[in-house]
C-alpha positions as CSV (number, residue, x, y, z in Angstrom):
1,M,-74.2,34.5,-40.3
2,S,-71.9,32.3,-42.5
3,E,-72.3,28.3,-42.3
4,N,-71.0,26.9,-39.1
5,A,-69.2,30.5,-38.6
6,A,-66.5,29.6,-40.4
7,T,-64.5,32.1,-42.7
8,A,-62.0,31.8,-45.4
9,V,-59.8,34.5,-45.8
10,N,-60.9,37.2,-48.3
11,P,-64.4,35.5,-48.9
12,E,-65.7,38.8,-50.5
13,P,-64.4,42.6,-50.8
14,V,-63.0,43.6,-47.2
15,S,-64.4,47.3,-47.1
16,P,-68.0,46.2,-47.4
17,V,-67.5,43.6,-44.9
18,M,-66.3,46.0,-42.6
19,A,-69.0,48.4,-43.0
20,D,-71.4,46.0,-42.5
21,A,-69.5,44.8,-39.0
22,L,-69.2,48.6,-37.6
23,A,-72.9,48.9,-38.2
24,E,-73.6,46.0,-36.5
25,L,-71.2,46.8,-33.5
26,E,-73.3,49.9,-33.4
27,R,-76.4,48.4,-33.5
28,Y,-75.8,46.2,-30.6
29,A,-73.5,48.4,-28.6
30,H,-76.0,49.9,-26.2
31,L,-78.0,46.4,-25.6
32,E,-77.6,43.7,-23.0
33,T,-76.9,40.4,-25.0
34,D,-75.5,37.2,-24.5
35,G,-72.9,37.9,-27.1
36,I,-73.3,35.1,-29.3
37,W,-73.7,38.2,-32.3
38,L,-70.4,38.8,-31.3
39,E,-68.7,35.5,-31.5
40,D,-70.2,35.4,-35.1
41,L,-69.1,38.6,-36.1
42,T,-65.9,37.8,-34.9
43,A,-65.7,34.4,-36.4
44,K,-66.8,36.2,-39.9
45,V,-64.3,39.3,-39.8
46,A,-61.2,37.4,-38.1
47,P,-59.5,36.4,-41.7
48,L,-60.0,40.3,-42.9
49,V,-58.3,42.1,-40.3
50,R,-54.3,42.0,-41.5
51,D,-53.0,42.6,-38.3
52,W,-54.4,39.7,-36.7
53,N,-52.6,37.1,-39.2
54,V,-55.7,34.7,-39.4
55,D,-57.0,32.7,-41.9
56,R,-59.9,30.8,-40.7
57,C,-61.9,31.1,-37.8
58,W,-64.5,28.7,-35.9
59,R,-66.8,28.5,-33.4
60,W,-65.3,26.0,-30.7
61,A,-68.2,23.5,-31.1
62,E,-67.3,23.4,-34.9
63,W,-63.5,23.6,-34.9
64,P,-63.0,20.7,-37.2
65,E,-59.5,19.5,-36.0
66,R,-60.8,19.7,-32.2
67,E,-60.7,15.9,-31.6
68,E,-57.5,15.4,-33.0
69,V,-55.8,18.3,-31.2
70,M,-57.5,18.4,-27.8
71,P,-56.8,15.2,-25.0
72,P,-59.8,12.8,-25.3
73,G,-62.8,13.5,-23.7
74,T,-62.2,17.0,-24.3
75,P,-66.3,18.6,-24.6
76,S,-67.7,20.0,-27.3
77,V,-69.3,22.2,-25.4
78,D,-68.6,25.1,-22.9
79,V,-65.3,24.9,-22.1
80,G,-64.9,28.4,-22.0
81,I,-63.1,28.6,-25.3
82,D,-65.7,30.6,-27.6
83,L,-63.9,30.6,-30.8
84,V,-60.3,28.9,-32.4
85,A,-58.8,30.8,-35.0
86,R,-55.6,29.4,-37.1
87,R,-52.7,31.5,-37.7
88,R,-51.6,32.7,-40.9
89,D,-48.2,32.3,-41.4
90,D,-47.8,29.2,-39.2
91,G,-51.0,27.2,-38.7
92,R,-50.7,27.6,-35.1
93,W,-53.9,27.9,-32.8
94,I,-55.4,30.9,-30.9
95,A,-57.7,30.9,-28.0
96,I,-60.3,33.1,-28.1
97,Q,-62.8,34.4,-25.7
98,V,-65.7,36.9,-26.6
99,K,-67.4,39.3,-24.2
100,S,-70.1,41.4,-25.3
101,R,-70.7,45.0,-23.0
102,K,-73.5,47.2,-23.2
103,L,-71.7,50.5,-23.8
104,D,-71.7,54.0,-22.5
105,S,-71.7,57.3,-24.6
106,R,-68.1,56.9,-24.5
107,G,-68.1,53.5,-25.6
108,K,-67.0,52.1,-22.3
109,G,-68.5,49.0,-20.5
110,R,-68.1,47.1,-17.5
111,P,-65.0,45.2,-16.7
112,V,-64.8,41.4,-17.6
113,T,-64.0,40.1,-14.0
114,S,-61.8,37.0,-13.0
115,D,-64.7,34.6,-12.6
116,E,-65.8,35.1,-16.3
117,M,-61.7,34.4,-17.3
118,N,-61.7,31.3,-15.0
119,K,-62.9,28.6,-17.4
120,F,-60.9,30.5,-20.3
121,L,-57.7,30.4,-18.9
122,S,-58.0,26.7,-17.6
123,A,-59.2,25.7,-21.2
124,A,-56.6,27.6,-23.2
125,A,-53.4,26.7,-20.2
126,N,-51.4,24.5,-22.9
127,P,-48.9,26.3,-24.6
128,D,-48.2,23.3,-26.6
129,I,-51.8,23.8,-28.1
130,W,-52.4,27.5,-28.1
131,A,-49.9,29.6,-29.6
132,E,-52.1,32.9,-28.2
133,R,-55.2,33.7,-25.9
134,W,-57.3,36.4,-26.8
135,L,-60.2,38.3,-25.0
136,I,-62.2,40.0,-27.7
137,V,-64.4,42.5,-26.7
138,N,-67.1,45.2,-28.4
139,G,-65.8,48.6,-26.7
140,A,-63.4,50.2,-24.2
141,V,-63.7,47.0,-21.7
142,R,-60.7,46.1,-19.4
143,L,-59.8,43.6,-17.4
144,G,-61.0,44.0,-13.6
145,G,-60.6,42.8,-10.4
146,H,-58.2,40.2,-10.0
147,S,-58.2,39.2,-13.3
148,P,-54.8,40.5,-14.4
149,G,-53.1,38.6,-11.7
150,K,-55.0,35.7,-12.7
151,V,-54.0,36.4,-16.3
152,S,-50.0,36.7,-15.3
153,M,-50.2,33.7,-12.7
154,S,-51.8,31.2,-15.9
155,G,-48.5,31.3,-17.5
156,A,-49.2,33.4,-21.0
157,P,-50.5,36.5,-21.7
158,V,-53.9,37.4,-22.9
159,K,-54.5,39.6,-25.8
160,S,-57.3,42.1,-25.3
161,V,-58.7,43.1,-28.5
162,N,-61.4,45.9,-28.9
163,L,-62.9,44.9,-32.2
164,T,-64.8,48.3,-33.3
165,Q,-61.4,49.5,-33.2
166,A,-60.0,46.8,-35.3
167,V,-62.6,46.7,-38.0
168,E,-62.5,50.8,-37.9
169,S,-58.6,50.5,-38.4
170,Q,-59.1,47.9,-41.2
171,R,-61.6,49.3,-42.9
172,A,-60.0,52.8,-43.4
173,A,-56.7,50.9,-44.4
174,A,-59.0,48.8,-47.0
175,D,-60.4,52.1,-48.1
176,A,-57.2,54.1,-48.4
177,E,-55.6,50.8,-51.0
178,V,-58.5,51.5,-53.2
179,E,-58.3,55.6,-53.6
180,P,-58.4,56.2,-57.3
181,C,-55.2,57.1,-59.0
182,P,-55.5,60.9,-59.6
183,H,-54.1,60.4,-63.1
184,C,-57.2,58.0,-63.9
185,T,-60.1,60.4,-62.5
186,R,-62.5,61.3,-65.0
187,D,-61.8,64.9,-65.2
188,S,-58.2,64.0,-66.6
189,A,-59.9,61.4,-69.0
190,L,-62.0,63.9,-70.5
191,T,-59.0,66.4,-70.8
192,G,-56.9,63.8,-72.1
193,P,-53.1,64.2,-72.1
194,P,-51.2,67.5,-72.6
195,A,-50.5,68.7,-76.0
196,R,-47.8,67.9,-77.2
197,G,-45.3,70.8,-79.0
198,G,-44.6,71.1,-82.3
199,G,-46.3,72.1,-85.3
200,G,-49.7,72.3,-85.4
201,G,-51.3,70.7,-88.1
202,G,-53.8,72.5,-89.5
203,G,-57.7,71.2,-89.6
204,G,-58.5,67.8,-91.3
205,G,-56.6,64.8,-91.8
206,G,-54.1,63.5,-89.3
207,G,-51.4,62.5,-92.0
208,G,-48.7,64.6,-92.9
209,G,-49.0,68.0,-91.9
210,G,-46.7,70.9,-92.1
211,G,-43.6,69.1,-92.3
212,G,-40.4,70.9,-93.7
């Protein structure tokens, strides 16, 4: 999608991006996929979702500060962390795991298992590095089995985010912000301002009509 799946804040108008994102979420909603599309989409929209407080988002392998932040020898691939986001307000890091599910007609998908969470919980265990840990899914997908217990024992919470809901909410907010001013509509421009009271000058010049 974007170059190296990193996105600067507000690179393009919010509402069209969110409309495209919703179309992509719908296109893949009922398919079994490897989830790469959802990783790329999350990286693209993350800086545009205001409530997320994110100014950049990278795929793990392309995170430019990885070697500076992580311990020596940390691999560049397959550590369990799919994306790394940077918080807008303080520059701290968010570890993100992304899970795509085939959704049913109600937008629900099978739960995320503890086995699927193990590597992520281990890789993102250091609170000195990770301010937050997120699990991003494409629909109504919950933590299943022993996952909630493993998360609680791992020392820090994991925020579960339904990307479809987040994108819908941000698009609605963006649309509301650009609604036209009622005083600036085409009809009001055509009718002009209300006539002022006072002596109506006759036809012709605007100059000195009916004075005293």
